[in-house]
py3Dmol code that shows the C-alpha trace and the ligand (Angstrom):
import py3Dmol

protein = """\
ATOM      1  CA  MET A   1       7.113 -11.412   8.857  1.00  0.00           C
ATOM      2  CA  THR A   2       9.552 -11.539   5.951  1.00  0.00           C
ATOM      3  CA  ASP A   3      13.028 -10.059   5.580  1.00  0.00           C
ATOM      4  CA  PRO A   4      12.931  -6.327   4.797  1.00  0.00           C
ATOM      5  CA  LEU A   5      12.791  -5.768   1.038  1.00  0.00           C
ATOM      6  CA  PHE A   6      14.029  -2.194   1.368  1.00  0.00           C
ATOM      7  CA  GLY A   7      16.248  -0.397   3.877  1.00  0.00           C
ATOM      8  CA  ARG A   8      14.235   2.816   3.870  1.00  0.00           C
ATOM      9  CA  ILE A   9      10.823   3.466   2.342  1.00  0.00           C
ATOM     10  CA  ALA A  10       9.496   7.012   2.013  1.00  0.00           C
ATOM     11  CA  ILE A  11       5.727   7.487   1.798  1.00  0.00           C
ATOM     12  CA  ILE A  12       4.609  10.910   0.619  1.00  0.00           C
ATOM     13  CA  GLY A  13       0.986  11.639   1.541  1.00  0.00           C
ATOM     14  CA  ILE A  14      -0.294   9.710   4.546  1.00  0.00           C
ATOM     15  CA  GLY A  15      -3.966   9.399   3.609  1.00  0.00           C
ATOM     16  CA  LEU A  16      -6.039   6.258   3.012  1.00  0.00           C
ATOM     17  CA  ILE A  17      -3.568   4.626   0.614  1.00  0.00           C
ATOM     18  CA  GLY A  18      -0.312   5.940   2.143  1.00  0.00           C
ATOM     19  CA  SER A  19      -1.313   4.931   5.657  1.00  0.00           C
ATOM     20  CA  SER A  20      -2.508   1.502   4.465  1.00  0.00           C
ATOM     21  CA  ILE A  21       0.903   0.937   2.860  1.00  0.00           C
ATOM     22  CA  ALA A  22       2.663   2.117   6.044  1.00  0.00           C
ATOM     23  CA  ARG A  23       0.578  -0.246   8.183  1.00  0.00           C
ATOM     24  CA  ALA A  24       1.100  -3.200   5.834  1.00  0.00           C
ATOM     25  CA  VAL A  25       4.865  -2.545   5.529  1.00  0.00           C
ATOM     26  CA  ARG A  26       5.148  -2.392   9.311  1.00  0.00           C
ATOM     27  CA  ALA A  27       2.984  -5.491   9.885  1.00  0.00           C
ATOM     28  CA  ARG A  28       4.985  -7.536   7.382  1.00  0.00           C
ATOM     29  CA  GLY A  29       8.405  -6.144   8.278  1.00  0.00           C
ATOM     30  CA  LEU A  30       9.155  -5.046   4.713  1.00  0.00           C
ATOM     31  CA  ALA A  31      11.342  -2.015   5.528  1.00  0.00           C
ATOM     32  CA  GLY A  32      14.079  -1.135   7.977  1.00  0.00           C
ATOM     33  CA  HIS A  33      12.771   2.432   8.237  1.00  0.00           C
ATOM     34  CA  ILE A  34       9.473   4.037   7.209  1.00  0.00           C
ATOM     35  CA  ALA A  35       9.741   7.777   6.524  1.00  0.00           C
ATOM     36  CA  ILE A  36       6.463   9.667   6.173  1.00  0.00           C
ATOM     37  CA  ALA A  37       5.839  13.087   4.640  1.00  0.00           C
ATOM     38  CA  ASP A  38       2.596  15.010   4.394  1.00  0.00           C
ATOM     39  CA  ARG A  39       1.857  18.679   3.872  1.00  0.00           C
ATOM     40  CA  SER A  40      -0.911  18.535   6.486  1.00  0.00           C
ATOM     41  CA  PRO A  41       0.320  19.061  10.085  1.00  0.00           C
ATOM     42  CA  ASP A  42      -2.880  17.377  11.348  1.00  0.00           C
ATOM     43  CA  HIS A  43      -2.191  14.263   9.267  1.00  0.00           C
ATOM     44  CA  LEU A  44       1.418  14.127  10.478  1.00  0.00           C
ATOM     45  CA  GLU A  45       0.170  14.390  14.043  1.00  0.00           C
ATOM     46  CA  ARG A  46      -2.280  11.530  13.465  1.00  0.00           C
ATOM     47  CA  ALA A  47       0.446   9.470  11.775  1.00  0.00           C
ATOM     48  CA  GLU A  48       2.618   9.947  14.847  1.00  0.00           C
ATOM     49  CA  ALA A  49      -0.194   9.053  17.253  1.00  0.00           C
ATOM     50  CA  LEU A  50      -0.982   5.928  15.194  1.00  0.00           C
ATOM     51  CA  GLY A  51       2.709   4.931  15.087  1.00  0.00           C
ATOM     52  CA  LEU A  52       2.674   4.695  11.289  1.00  0.00           C
ATOM     53  CA  GLY A  53       6.306   5.637  10.651  1.00  0.00           C
ATOM     54  CA  ASP A  54       9.805   5.810  12.109  1.00  0.00           C
ATOM     55  CA  SER A  55      10.316   9.417  11.042  1.00  0.00           C
ATOM     56  CA  LEU A  56       7.836  12.143  10.116  1.00  0.00           C
ATOM     57  CA  HIS A  57       8.587  15.038   7.789  1.00  0.00           C
ATOM     58  CA  ALA A  58       6.725  18.184   6.803  1.00  0.00           C
ATOM     59  CA  GLY A  59       8.722  18.227   3.534  1.00  0.00           C
ATOM     60  CA  ALA A  60       8.844  15.339   1.063  1.00  0.00           C
ATOM     61  CA  ASP A  61      12.455  16.292   0.224  1.00  0.00           C
ATOM     62  CA  ALA A  62      13.668  15.419   3.725  1.00  0.00           C
ATOM     63  CA  ALA A  63      11.718  12.144   3.764  1.00  0.00           C
ATOM     64  CA  VAL A  64      13.309  10.763   0.582  1.00  0.00           C
ATOM     65  CA  VAL A  65      16.919  11.229   1.708  1.00  0.00           C
ATOM     66  CA  GLY A  66      18.508   7.748   1.704  1.00  0.00           C
ATOM     67  CA  ALA A  67      15.260   6.052   0.641  1.00  0.00           C
ATOM     68  CA  ASP A  68      15.483   2.953  -1.558  1.00  0.00           C
ATOM     69  CA  LEU A  69      11.783   3.125  -2.419  1.00  0.00           C
ATOM     70  CA  VAL A  70       9.761   6.346  -2.621  1.00  0.00           C
ATOM     71  CA  ILE A  71       5.981   6.083  -3.058  1.00  0.00           C
ATOM     72  CA  SER A  72       3.974   9.186  -3.854  1.00  0.00           C
ATOM     73  CA  CYS A  73       0.477   8.729  -2.377  1.00  0.00           C
ATOM     74  CA  VAL A  74      -0.966  12.184  -3.102  1.00  0.00           C
ATOM     75  CA  PRO A  75      -3.881  13.133  -5.372  1.00  0.00           C
ATOM     76  CA  VAL A  76      -2.893  12.707  -9.030  1.00  0.00           C
ATOM     77  CA  GLY A  77      -2.806  16.471  -9.654  1.00  0.00           C
ATOM     78  CA  ALA A  78      -0.083  16.972  -7.005  1.00  0.00           C
ATOM     79  CA  SER A  79       2.374  14.556  -8.689  1.00  0.00           C
ATOM     80  CA  GLU A  80       4.451  17.210 -10.450  1.00  0.00           C
ATOM     81  CA  GLU A  81       4.802  19.247  -7.267  1.00  0.00           C
ATOM     82  CA  VAL A  82       6.072  16.146  -5.435  1.00  0.00           C
ATOM     83  CA  ALA A  83       8.537  15.235  -8.217  1.00  0.00           C
ATOM     84  CA  LYS A  84       9.968  18.770  -8.262  1.00  0.00           C
ATOM     85  CA  LEU A  85      10.331  18.759  -4.495  1.00  0.00           C
ATOM     86  CA  ILE A  86      12.139  15.423  -4.173  1.00  0.00           C
ATOM     87  CA  SER A  87      14.280  15.407  -7.330  1.00  0.00           C
ATOM     88  CA  ARG A  88      17.472  16.802  -5.769  1.00  0.00           C
ATOM     89  CA  ASP A  89      17.416  14.561  -2.701  1.00  0.00           C
ATOM     90  CA  LEU A  90      16.819  11.169  -4.299  1.00  0.00           C
ATOM     91  CA  LYS A  91      19.416   8.469  -3.694  1.00  0.00           C
ATOM     92  CA  PRO A  92      21.059   7.070  -6.853  1.00  0.00           C
ATOM     93  CA  GLY A  93      19.388   3.771  -7.754  1.00  0.00           C
ATOM     94  CA  ALA A  94      16.205   4.571  -5.791  1.00  0.00           C
ATOM     95  CA  ILE A  95      12.862   3.341  -7.122  1.00  0.00           C
ATOM     96  CA  VAL A  96      10.304   6.144  -7.402  1.00  0.00           C
ATOM     97  CA  SER A  97       6.718   4.957  -7.611  1.00  0.00           C
ATOM     98  CA  ASP A  98       3.200   6.175  -6.925  1.00  0.00           C
ATOM     99  CA  VAL A  99      -0.328   4.852  -6.391  1.00  0.00           C
ATOM    100  CA  GLY A 100      -2.299   7.264  -8.582  1.00  0.00           C
ATOM    101  CA  SER A 101      -5.551   6.165 -10.181  1.00  0.00           C
ATOM    102  CA  VAL A 102      -4.386   7.646 -13.521  1.00  0.00           C
ATOM    103  CA  LYS A 103      -1.018   6.656 -14.970  1.00  0.00           C
ATOM    104  CA  GLY A 104      -0.296   8.582 -18.194  1.00  0.00           C
ATOM    105  CA  SER A 105      -0.643  11.957 -16.513  1.00  0.00           C
ATOM    106  CA  VAL A 106       1.458  10.945 -13.485  1.00  0.00           C
ATOM    107  CA  ILE A 107       4.283   9.863 -15.802  1.00  0.00           C
ATOM    108  CA  ARG A 108       4.067  13.135 -17.770  1.00  0.00           C
ATOM    109  CA  GLN A 109       4.097  15.126 -14.523  1.00  0.00           C
ATOM    110  CA  MET A 110       6.919  13.271 -12.742  1.00  0.00           C
ATOM    111  CA  GLN A 111       9.363  11.948 -15.342  1.00  0.00           C
ATOM    112  CA  PRO A 112      10.772  15.284 -16.585  1.00  0.00           C
ATOM    113  CA  HIS A 113      11.785  16.288 -13.071  1.00  0.00           C
ATOM    114  CA  LEU A 114      13.452  13.057 -11.935  1.00  0.00           C
ATOM    115  CA  PRO A 115      17.226  12.558 -12.242  1.00  0.00           C
ATOM    116  CA  ALA A 116      18.518   9.879 -14.622  1.00  0.00           C
ATOM    117  CA  HIS A 117      20.002   7.919 -11.716  1.00  0.00           C
ATOM    118  CA  VAL A 118      16.598   6.825 -10.287  1.00  0.00           C
ATOM    119  CA  HIS A 119      14.026   4.335 -11.606  1.00  0.00           C
ATOM    120  CA  LEU A 120      10.457   5.550 -12.147  1.00  0.00           C
ATOM    121  CA  VAL A 121       8.023   2.610 -11.930  1.00  0.00           C
ATOM    122  CA  PRO A 122       4.420   3.871 -11.671  1.00  0.00           C
ATOM    123  CA  ALA A 123       1.831   1.667  -9.967  1.00  0.00           C
ATOM    124  CA  HIS A 124      -1.858   1.635  -9.104  1.00  0.00           C
ATOM    125  CA  PRO A 125      -3.229  -0.586  -6.358  1.00  0.00           C
ATOM    126  CA  VAL A 126      -6.813  -1.246  -7.455  1.00  0.00           C
ATOM    127  CA  ALA A 127      -8.097  -1.188  -3.886  1.00  0.00           C
ATOM    128  CA  GLY A 128      -9.724   1.481  -1.794  1.00  0.00           C
ATOM    129  CA  THR A 129     -12.710   2.729   0.143  1.00  0.00           C
ATOM    130  CA  GLU A 130     -14.721   5.948   0.102  1.00  0.00           C
ATOM    131  CA  PHE A 131     -12.859   7.180   3.212  1.00  0.00           C
ATOM    132  CA  SER A 132      -9.745   9.333   3.339  1.00  0.00           C
ATOM    133  CA  GLY A 133      -7.019  10.432   5.723  1.00  0.00           C
ATOM    134  CA  PRO A 134      -4.535   8.553   7.941  1.00  0.00           C
ATOM    135  CA  ASP A 135      -7.205   7.016  10.183  1.00  0.00           C
ATOM    136  CA  ALA A 136      -8.997   5.421   7.224  1.00  0.00           C
ATOM    137  CA  GLY A 137      -6.155   3.070   6.275  1.00  0.00           C
ATOM    138  CA  PHE A 138      -5.758  -0.582   7.232  1.00  0.00           C
ATOM    139  CA  ALA A 139      -3.014  -3.137   6.632  1.00  0.00           C
ATOM    140  CA  GLU A 140      -5.209  -5.664   4.807  1.00  0.00           C
ATOM    141  CA  LEU A 141      -6.455  -3.212   2.146  1.00  0.00           C
ATOM    142  CA  PHE A 142      -4.324  -4.668  -0.645  1.00  0.00           C
ATOM    143  CA  GLU A 143      -4.818  -8.359   0.096  1.00  0.00           C
ATOM    144  CA  ASN A 144      -6.097 -10.320  -2.887  1.00  0.00           C
ATOM    145  CA  ARG A 145      -6.545  -7.089  -4.883  1.00  0.00           C
ATOM    146  CA  TRP A 146      -4.761  -6.225  -8.100  1.00  0.00           C
ATOM    147  CA  CYS A 147      -1.861  -3.830  -8.296  1.00  0.00           C
ATOM    148  CA  ILE A 148      -1.174  -2.642 -11.844  1.00  0.00           C
ATOM    149  CA  LEU A 149       2.379  -1.591 -12.723  1.00  0.00           C
ATOM    150  CA  THR A 150       2.865   0.613 -15.784  1.00  0.00           C
ATOM    151  CA  PRO A 151       6.638   0.628 -16.374  1.00  0.00           C
ATOM    152  CA  LEU A 152       8.084   2.911 -19.012  1.00  0.00           C
ATOM    153  CA  GLU A 153       9.619   1.412 -22.129  1.00  0.00           C
ATOM    154  CA  ASP A 154      13.115   1.891 -20.730  1.00  0.00           C
ATOM    155  CA  SER A 155      12.341   0.982 -17.106  1.00  0.00           C
ATOM    156  CA  ASP A 156      15.015  -1.148 -15.476  1.00  0.00           C
ATOM    157  CA  PRO A 157      13.635  -4.732 -15.286  1.00  0.00           C
ATOM    158  CA  ALA A 158      15.282  -5.246 -11.879  1.00  0.00           C
ATOM    159  CA  ALA A 159      13.463  -2.196 -10.487  1.00  0.00           C
ATOM    160  CA  VAL A 160      10.150  -3.419 -11.931  1.00  0.00           C
ATOM    161  CA  GLU A 161      10.721  -6.850 -10.389  1.00  0.00           C
ATOM    162  CA  ALA A 162      11.627  -5.311  -6.997  1.00  0.00           C
ATOM    163  CA  LEU A 163       8.389  -3.281  -7.006  1.00  0.00           C
ATOM    164  CA  SER A 164       6.369  -6.351  -8.077  1.00  0.00           C
ATOM    165  CA  ARG A 165       7.879  -8.273  -5.161  1.00  0.00           C
ATOM    166  CA  PHE A 166       6.928  -5.418  -2.833  1.00  0.00           C
ATOM    167  CA  TRP A 167       3.264  -5.428  -3.918  1.00  0.00           C
ATOM    168  CA  ARG A 168       3.069  -9.200  -3.804  1.00  0.00           C
ATOM    169  CA  ALA A 169       4.463  -9.009  -0.254  1.00  0.00           C
ATOM    170  CA  LEU A 170       1.561  -6.653   0.599  1.00  0.00           C
ATOM    171  CA  GLY A 171      -0.810  -9.424  -0.526  1.00  0.00           C
ATOM    172  CA  SER A 172      -1.642  -8.105  -4.005  1.00  0.00           C
ATOM    173  CA  ASN A 173      -1.704  -9.800  -7.373  1.00  0.00           C
ATOM    174  CA  VAL A 174       0.466  -7.879  -9.811  1.00  0.00           C
ATOM    175  CA  GLU A 175      -0.275  -7.161 -13.470  1.00  0.00           C
ATOM    176  CA  THR A 176       1.825  -5.083 -15.867  1.00  0.00           C
ATOM    177  CA  MET A 177       0.453  -2.997 -18.757  1.00  0.00           C
ATOM    178  CA  THR A 178       1.077   0.277 -20.564  1.00  0.00           C
ATOM    179  CA  ALA A 179      -0.105   3.508 -18.971  1.00  0.00           C
ATOM    180  CA  ASP A 180      -2.485   4.220 -21.884  1.00  0.00           C
ATOM    181  CA  HIS A 181      -4.103   0.814 -21.616  1.00  0.00           C
ATOM    182  CA  HIS A 182      -4.430   1.207 -17.836  1.00  0.00           C
ATOM    183  CA  ASP A 183      -6.152   4.560 -18.221  1.00  0.00           C
ATOM    184  CA  LEU A 184      -8.679   3.157 -20.706  1.00  0.00           C
ATOM    185  CA  VAL A 185      -9.433   0.055 -18.622  1.00  0.00           C
ATOM    186  CA  LEU A 186      -9.856   2.089 -15.439  1.00  0.00           C
ATOM    187  CA  ALA A 187     -12.035   4.640 -17.237  1.00  0.00           C
ATOM    188  CA  ILE A 188     -14.643   1.922 -17.814  1.00  0.00           C
ATOM    189  CA  THR A 189     -14.202  -0.072 -14.587  1.00  0.00           C
ATOM    190  CA  SER A 190     -13.802   2.774 -12.126  1.00  0.00           C
ATOM    191  CA  HIS A 191     -13.809   6.348 -13.394  1.00  0.00           C
ATOM    192  CA  VAL A 192     -17.046   6.418 -15.408  1.00  0.00           C
ATOM    193  CA  PRO A 193     -18.933   4.403 -12.734  1.00  0.00           C
ATOM    194  CA  HIS A 194     -17.893   7.068 -10.215  1.00  0.00           C
ATOM    195  CA  LEU A 195     -19.045   9.811 -12.581  1.00  0.00           C
ATOM    196  CA  ILE A 196     -22.411   8.095 -12.962  1.00  0.00           C
ATOM    197  CA  ALA A 197     -22.740   7.869  -9.171  1.00  0.00           C
ATOM    198  CA  TYR A 198     -21.831  11.539  -8.726  1.00  0.00           C
ATOM    199  CA  ASN A 199     -24.345  12.424 -11.431  1.00  0.00           C
ATOM    200  CA  ILE A 200     -27.294  10.380 -10.186  1.00  0.00           C
ATOM    201  CA  VAL A 201     -26.864  11.515  -6.582  1.00  0.00           C
ATOM    202  CA  GLY A 202     -26.525  15.105  -7.779  1.00  0.00           C
ATOM    203  CA  THR A 203     -29.639  14.771  -9.957  1.00  0.00           C
ATOM    204  CA  ALA A 204     -31.673  13.298  -7.112  1.00  0.00           C
ATOM    205  CA  ALA A 205     -30.570  16.084  -4.789  1.00  0.00           C
ATOM    206  CA  ASP A 206     -31.521  18.697  -7.407  1.00  0.00           C
ATOM    207  CA  LEU A 207     -34.933  17.277  -8.351  1.00  0.00           C
ATOM    208  CA  GLU A 208     -37.423  19.933  -7.408  1.00  0.00           C
ATOM    209  CA  THR A 209     -40.394  17.559  -7.219  1.00  0.00           C
ATOM    210  CA  VAL A 210     -38.709  15.285  -4.669  1.00  0.00           C
ATOM    211  CA  THR A 211     -37.570  16.927  -1.496  1.00  0.00           C
ATOM    212  CA  GLN A 212     -34.129  16.137  -0.122  1.00  0.00           C
ATOM    213  CA  SER A 213     -35.669  14.459   2.919  1.00  0.00           C
ATOM    214  CA  GLU A 214     -37.661  12.080   0.699  1.00  0.00           C
ATOM    215  CA  VAL A 215     -34.503  11.163  -1.197  1.00  0.00           C
ATOM    216  CA  MET A 216     -32.877  10.203   2.082  1.00  0.00           C
ATOM    217  CA  LYS A 217     -35.963   8.586   3.679  1.00  0.00           C
ATOM    218  CA  PHE A 218     -36.933   6.355   0.756  1.00  0.00           C
ATOM    219  CA  SER A 219     -33.464   5.683  -0.586  1.00  0.00           C
ATOM    220  CA  ALA A 220     -33.569   2.156  -1.951  1.00  0.00           C
ATOM    221  CA  GLY A 221     -30.613  -0.194  -2.144  1.00  0.00           C
ATOM    222  CA  GLY A 222     -29.537   0.895  -5.613  1.00  0.00           C
ATOM    223  CA  PHE A 223     -29.524   4.577  -4.727  1.00  0.00           C
ATOM    224  CA  ARG A 224     -27.778   3.949  -1.419  1.00  0.00           C
ATOM    225  CA  ASP A 225     -24.982   2.097  -3.220  1.00  0.00           C
ATOM    226  CA  PHE A 226     -24.555   5.114  -5.497  1.00  0.00           C
ATOM    227  CA  THR A 227     -24.425   7.478  -2.493  1.00  0.00           C
ATOM    228  CA  ARG A 228     -21.600   5.416  -1.005  1.00  0.00           C
ATOM    229  CA  ILE A 229     -19.564   5.788  -4.191  1.00  0.00           C
ATOM    230  CA  ALA A 230     -20.507   9.475  -4.493  1.00  0.00           C
ATOM    231  CA  ALA A 231     -19.167  10.072  -0.969  1.00  0.00           C
ATOM    232  CA  SER A 232     -15.622   9.476  -2.252  1.00  0.00           C
ATOM    233  CA  ASP A 233     -12.938  12.096  -1.754  1.00  0.00           C
ATOM    234  CA  PRO A 234     -13.727  15.208  -3.860  1.00  0.00           C
ATOM    235  CA  THR A 235     -10.089  16.234  -4.403  1.00  0.00           C
ATOM    236  CA  MET A 236      -8.960  12.780  -5.493  1.00  0.00           C
ATOM    237  CA  TRP A 237     -11.840  12.340  -7.926  1.00  0.00           C
ATOM    238  CA  ARG A 238     -11.671  15.858  -9.342  1.00  0.00           C
ATOM    239  CA  ASP A 239      -8.042  15.084 -10.223  1.00  0.00           C
ATOM    240  CA  VAL A 240      -8.903  11.668 -11.717  1.00  0.00           C
ATOM    241  CA  PHE A 241     -11.350  13.227 -14.200  1.00  0.00           C
ATOM    242  CA  LEU A 242      -9.121  16.175 -15.071  1.00  0.00           C
ATOM    243  CA  HIS A 243      -6.125  13.883 -15.649  1.00  0.00           C
ATOM    244  CA  ASN A 244      -7.841  11.018 -17.507  1.00  0.00           C
ATOM    245  CA  LYS A 245      -9.896  13.319 -19.687  1.00  0.00           C
ATOM    246  CA  GLU A 246      -9.505  11.577 -23.078  1.00  0.00           C
ATOM    247  CA  ALA A 247     -10.280   8.031 -21.911  1.00  0.00           C
ATOM    248  CA  VAL A 248     -13.200   9.158 -19.740  1.00  0.00           C
ATOM    249  CA  ILE A 249     -14.738  11.171 -22.584  1.00  0.00           C
ATOM    250  CA  GLU A 250     -14.293   8.246 -24.991  1.00  0.00           C
ATOM    251  CA  VAL A 251     -15.983   5.776 -22.626  1.00  0.00           C
ATOM    252  CA  LEU A 252     -18.716   8.297 -21.761  1.00  0.00           C
ATOM    253  CA  GLY A 253     -19.543   8.636 -25.472  1.00  0.00           C
ATOM    254  CA  ARG A 254     -20.095   4.889 -25.755  1.00  0.00           C
ATOM    255  CA  PHE A 255     -22.032   4.854 -22.469  1.00  0.00           C
ATOM    256  CA  THR A 256     -24.335   7.632 -23.661  1.00  0.00           C
ATOM    257  CA  GLU A 257     -25.105   5.760 -26.907  1.00  0.00           C
ATOM    258  CA  ASP A 258     -25.992   2.615 -24.955  1.00  0.00           C
ATOM    259  CA  LEU A 259     -28.157   4.626 -22.554  1.00  0.00           C
ATOM    260  CA  ILE A 260     -30.113   6.147 -25.437  1.00  0.00           C
ATOM    261  CA  ALA A 261     -30.612   2.627 -26.846  1.00  0.00           C
ATOM    262  CA  LEU A 262     -32.020   1.530 -23.480  1.00  0.00           C
ATOM    263  CA  GLN A 263     -34.296   4.560 -23.429  1.00  0.00           C
ATOM    264  CA  ARG A 264     -35.700   3.493 -26.813  1.00  0.00           C
ATOM    265  CA  GLN A 265     -36.183  -0.090 -25.680  1.00  0.00           C
ATOM    266  CA  ILE A 266     -38.199   1.111 -22.681  1.00  0.00           C
ATOM    267  CA  ARG A 267     -40.221   3.524 -24.843  1.00  0.00           C
ATOM    268  CA  TRP A 268     -41.093   0.808 -27.383  1.00  0.00           C
ATOM    269  CA  GLY A 269     -41.650  -1.923 -24.794  1.00  0.00           C
ATOM    270  CA  GLU A 270     -38.838  -4.157 -26.100  1.00  0.00           C
ATOM    271  CA  ALA A 271     -39.084  -6.545 -23.160  1.00  0.00           C
ATOM    272  CA  ASP A 272     -36.861  -9.275 -24.609  1.00  0.00           C
ATOM    273  CA  ARG A 273     -33.962  -6.918 -25.234  1.00  0.00           C
ATOM    274  CA  LEU A 274     -34.145  -5.470 -21.716  1.00  0.00           C
ATOM    275  CA  TYR A 275     -34.326  -8.981 -20.241  1.00  0.00           C
ATOM    276  CA  GLU A 276     -31.373 -10.127 -22.332  1.00  0.00           C
ATOM    277  CA  LEU A 277     -29.171  -7.229 -21.149  1.00  0.00           C
ATOM    278  CA  PHE A 278     -30.119  -7.633 -17.494  1.00  0.00           C
ATOM    279  CA  SER A 279     -29.323 -11.363 -17.686  1.00  0.00           C
ATOM    280  CA  ARG A 280     -25.914 -10.641 -19.210  1.00  0.00           C
ATOM    281  CA  THR A 281     -25.064  -8.055 -16.540  1.00  0.00           C
ATOM    282  CA  ARG A 282     -26.153 -10.406 -13.747  1.00  0.00           C
ATOM    283  CA  ALA A 283     -23.664 -12.962 -15.088  1.00  0.00           C
ATOM    284  CA  ILE A 284     -20.881 -10.345 -14.966  1.00  0.00           C
ATOM    285  CA  ARG A 285     -21.464  -9.754 -11.262  1.00  0.00           C
ATOM    286  CA  ARG A 286     -21.427 -13.500 -10.620  1.00  0.00           C
ATOM    287  CA  GLY A 287     -18.122 -13.650 -12.502  1.00  0.00           C
ATOM    288  CA  ILE A 288     -16.601 -10.919 -10.299  1.00  0.00           C
ATOM    289  CA  ILE A 289     -17.740 -12.762  -7.165  1.00  0.00           C
ATOM    290  CA  GLY A 290     -16.348 -15.983  -8.630  1.00  0.00           C
ATOM    291  CA  LEU A 291     -12.947 -14.283  -9.048  1.00  0.00           C
ATOM    292  CA  GLY A 292     -12.965 -13.337  -5.345  1.00  0.00           C
ATOM    293  CA  GLN A 293     -13.093  -9.575  -6.069  1.00  0.00           C
ATOM    294  CA  GLU A 294     -16.473  -9.121  -4.322  1.00  0.00           C
ATOM    295  CA  THR A 295     -18.702 -10.955  -1.842  1.00  0.00           C
ATOM    296  CA  PRO A 296     -22.336 -11.869  -2.513  1.00  0.00           C
ATOM    297  CA  ALA A 297     -23.404 -10.264   0.816  1.00  0.00           C
ATOM    298  CA  PRO A 298     -26.026  -7.483   0.385  1.00  0.00           C
ATOM    299  CA  ASP A 299     -23.893  -5.403   2.717  1.00  0.00           C
ATOM    300  CA  PHE A 300     -24.390  -1.689   2.066  1.00  0.00           C
ATOM    301  CA  GLY A 301     -21.887   0.639   3.637  1.00  0.00           C
ATOM    302  CA  ARG A 302     -19.121  -1.949   3.772  1.00  0.00           C
ATOM    303  CA  ARG A 303     -15.537  -0.849   4.155  1.00  0.00           C
ATOM    304  CA  THR A 304     -13.429  -2.485   1.509  1.00  0.00           C
ATOM    305  CA  ASP A 305     -15.428  -3.005  -1.598  1.00  0.00           C
ATOM    306  CA  LYS A 306     -14.562  -0.196  -3.890  1.00  0.00           C
ATOM    307  CA  THR A 307     -11.636   0.772  -5.957  1.00  0.00           C
ATOM    308  CA  GLY A 308     -10.124   3.977  -7.266  1.00  0.00           C
TER     309      GLY A 308
END
"""
ligand_1 = """\
48
NAP
P -6.228 10.920 0.859
O -6.718 9.954 1.904
O -6.926 12.209 0.680
O -4.674 11.176 1.132
C -3.883 12.048 0.356
C -2.870 12.672 1.299
O -1.910 13.401 0.534
C -3.493 13.679 2.272
O -2.916 13.536 3.541
C -3.147 15.012 1.615
O -3.110 16.110 2.524
C -1.758 14.694 1.112
N -1.287 15.637 0.087
C -1.995 16.247 -0.881
N -1.187 17.010 -1.653
C 0.061 16.838 -1.143
C 1.327 17.359 -1.483
N 1.461 18.178 -2.523
N 2.411 16.975 -0.740
C 2.279 16.137 0.308
N 1.099 15.613 0.693
C 0.005 15.963 -0.026
O -6.212 10.202 -0.579
P -6.033 8.665 -0.968
O -7.388 8.041 -1.121
O -5.025 8.027 -0.076
O -5.472 8.826 -2.457
C -4.092 9.029 -2.684
C -3.761 8.553 -4.093
O -4.137 7.173 -4.205
C -4.472 9.296 -5.210
O -3.580 9.542 -6.265
C -5.542 8.317 -5.680
O -5.827 8.482 -7.044
C -4.898 6.981 -5.387
N -5.823 5.867 -5.112
C -6.908 6.054 -4.319
C -7.787 5.000 -4.084
C -9.028 5.190 -3.251
O -9.992 4.424 -3.368
N -9.086 6.177 -2.376
C -7.504 3.730 -4.616
C -6.340 3.554 -5.378
C -5.494 4.622 -5.626
P -4.354 17.172 2.531
O -5.503 16.432 3.150
O -3.833 18.311 3.320
O -4.634 17.518 1.092
"""
view = py3Dmol.view(width=600, height=400)
view.addModel(protein, "pdb")
view.setStyle({"model": 0}, {"cartoon": {"style": "trace"}})
view.addModel(ligand_1, "xyz")
view.setStyle({"model": 1}, {"stick": {}})
view.zoomTo()
view.show()
């Protein structure tokens, strides 16, 4: 336990990420008061039963009153709605942040509605699972994962430092970059891989020559790993693609070119080139394991190994 970093923290949206933050804040004693808001009465009921907060609110506006740190943990596409709702009730000097998987769009949605007397410091914890809702969260989710902060050009350095301290206290490593750079990096490391998983699982399900039951019965390790990713929350991922359109389309263009090149290499039996690529990609996985961002265990269906 450390000293509280904030008097009152308001968490808006008590799903996987919001409830993980609430649990970690509670476990580490980082706030005097945790206020929780969610539009779903069922989720508020679960949050109460799980003891996730000190006060529960159906409206985000009520939750942010007196809060020193406000974290929006809703799907990216709901960011503007949240900003509009809370703008009048924010305490002067409060830090307003979020956890969205896309940063440029969240800034464009929230900034125009926030009063000048608060500090917007967007953030993205690169940690998650394919599960959603308040029961899916756990306090250790952010440990040894990266949290990327994308401050605005005129963000108050003290507010950025306070938010960095908060994420480090949750166990994360903190990196700072521009929103545009974040959105490009995440397009290649997270968004396009999810799109590929959604596509391959969709294609397999649609193949007329292979029945659905055969897809399930003979699903090999590679396909099963894709199905885990493709089981991710439909609302969250719909919003990620709609709100990181440019970067995703740019990366997809490059991906498609490389895929066509692979197709040619297979057609023309270019064994050396295939072997060379597969050796390079194997080294990348070893590098990720070496950095402690993955385990070597062939453990399909694990809880904590994917990011949004
Ligand atoms: P989640 O488990 O579905 O939780 C989202 C919660 O927000 C739900 O309780 C949802 O209620 C509520 N909500 C939606 N719109 C709202 C609104 N307008 N006002 C108040 N509450 C609202 O999703 P999550 O996985 O925690 O994702 C939340 C955010 O974290 C997203 O922006 C996502 O991009 C980001 N993120 C996710 C991951 C990941 O792997 N899952 C990783 C890093 C960052 P309903 O169920 O009623 O809609």
